[in-house]
C-alpha positions, 0 to 999 in steps of 0.5 A, a space after each residue: 154763360 151757356 144755357 139751354 132750353 127746349 122748344 115747345 109749340 114754337 116757343 122757347 123759354 129764355 133762362 132766368 140767368 140770361 134774362 137777368 144778365 141782359 136785363 131783359 124784362 117782361 114786355 121788352 121787345 126782342 129783335 130776332 135775326 139769323 147770323 152765320 147760321 145762328 139765331 141771334 136775339 137782342 133787345 131794342 134797348 141794346 140796339 139803341 145803346 149800340 147805335 148811340 155808341 156808334 154815333 158818339 165816335 163821330 162827335 167831338 168830346 167837347 161838342 155842344 149838344 145839337 139838341 140844346 142848340 135846336 131847342 135854343 133856336 126854336 125858342 128864339 124863333 118863337 119869341 120873334 113871332 
């Protein structure tokens, strides 16, 4: 989807259709960068999903949850204290 807006006093409005498509809400933190001479904007949520997908490539499908293992270890350690 292409859309346009004007810059006014150093501010640009993100068109409502694009905000809806990307699920950008009031208060969301945006991350701005320049890539190949173009301005690129993303959200922290989108970056988190991207990072999670990257790490999922390296985790075997049926691998136990490392978080669950850590919690179990901590509980076991606290019981012996």
